[in-house]
N, C-alpha and C positions, 0 to 999 in steps of 0.2 A: 535799305529798301532798294530793291532792284528797279531799274527803269522800265522793265517790261511787265511790271505788276498790273493786273487789271483791277480797276476800281468799279464797284457797284454800290448802289444804295437802294433801300426799299423803305417806303413809308406805308403805314397802315392806319386806317381810320374807320370807326363805326359811324355811319351816316344815318342813324335812326334817332328819333327824338328820345332824349333822356327823360326818365321818369322824375328825377329830382329837380331838374331845371325847366323841363318842358321845351327845351331847345336841342338842336343838334350840337354835339360836343365840339368845342373849340380845342384844337390840338395845342400842346405846349409850344412855347417859343424859346429859341435859344440863339445865341450869337457868340462868336469868338473870332479873333484875328485868324486869317487863313494860315499864317505861319507863327508858331510860338517858338521863341528862341531861348535856349537854356545853355548856360556856360558850362563847358566840360571841366571836370576835375575838382569842382567845388564840393566840399563835404556836406553842404547844406542840402536838405531835401526840398525840391521845388514843388509847389502846389499849383496846379492849373485849375482855376475855378471855371466851370462850365456855367455860364450865366443862363439860368433857366427861369421861366415863369409860365403861368397858365392862366388864360383869361377867365376860366371857370373856377379858379381857386382850388383845383383838384390837387391831390398829392402827386408830386413829380419826382420820378426816380430816373437814374441813368444806369445803363449797363453797356458792356462791350458788345459791339455788333458781332454776330456769329453767322456762319453759313454763307454759301456762295451768293445767295440773293441779297443779303444785307451788306456784305463787304467784299465780295469777289476775292481777288488774290492778295488783299492786304489785311485780312483778318489776323489778329494777334501779332501785328508788325511793330509793336512798341514794347519790346521785351524789358522786363524789370519794372514796368509801371504798374501801379495798383490803383483801383478805383473805389471810392466810397460811394456806393450807389444811392444812399439816402440824401447826401448833400451835394451830389454831382461834382465831386472833385477828383482829380487824378494827381497822384504823387509819384515823384521820380527823382532818383539820385543819379546825376549825369557822370558816372564813373566808368561806363562801358566804352562805347565807340562814338567817335565824332561822325555826324552825318544826318540825313533826313529820315524821319520815321512817320509813316502814315498812321493816323489815329482815327478809328471808326467807333462811333458811339450811337446808341439808340436812346432817345429821350422819350419817356413814356409818362402818360398821366393816368392816375388810378382814382377810383372813388374814395372819398374821404372816410367812408365806412369800413375801409380795410380790404377792399377787393384785391384779388391776385391777377385778374385779367385786365390788361390796360384798355382804356378807351381808344387810345391811339399810340402810335410809335413813329417818331420823327428822327430821321438820320442826321447826324452831325459828323462831318469829316473835315480834318485839317492836318497840317504837317507840323511836326516838332523838329526844329533844327538844333542839334547839339553841336556847338561850335567851340573852337579852341582860340584863345587869345592870351596875350601877355598881361592883360589887366588883372588887377586883384579881384578875387571872388566877391569882395565886399564893396566894390566900387559903384554899385547901383544906388541911385537915390532912394530915399524912403519918404513916403507920403505921410504927412502929419496934419493934425488939426489946424485949420478948420476943414480940410479936405474930407469929403464924404467917405465913410468906411466902405470896405469891400462888401459887395452884394447889397448895399443900401439902395433902395428903390426911390426914384424921384418921379413923381407924376407931373406931367407938363400938359397944360391945356393946349389943344390944337390951335395953331395960328398965333401963339405967343412966343416971345423970345425968352430963353432961359439963360441966366448968368449965375456963375458960382465961382468960388475961389478954390484954386488947387495950390497947395503949398508942399514943398519937398525940401529935404535936407540931404547934404552929401555925406556919405559914410567914409569918405577918403580924407585923411588929415590934410589941411592946407588947400583944399579944393572947395570952390563955391559953385 
């Protein structure tokens, strides 16, 4: 990704009262670390989960941002990556080049009745760093039970403190 690439983002929302809920639509919500790191040269395919939810319980889908208004000069700047639009995941095998890649995604909510026009479209932009190291490709820890599963939702009442256990094991022999 060149240092002179221009970034743009565009959000769209319908601000009329919905027939099904009687309220104005609430846009989908998403979050991700601003930089996702992937180790170069590992044969494994990395899956990046775009954590998405919708306050109205609408159907949420993701797609690559397109056009100068949605992504400026960084459209299609993550070559070799593929997106599953239904479950909002991006897969990538880091066997190309080391470096930083801009990722531009639109997160959209749709009627549960199967509509094709989104209620709203929210931009999500972040960097992927493909890095080189001498460490083994399998040196990352693995989360195990009782750790919550990926994409598991936890509802927390406002004003309360939440505690949970996170347990991981090493995939490197003789390392704890």
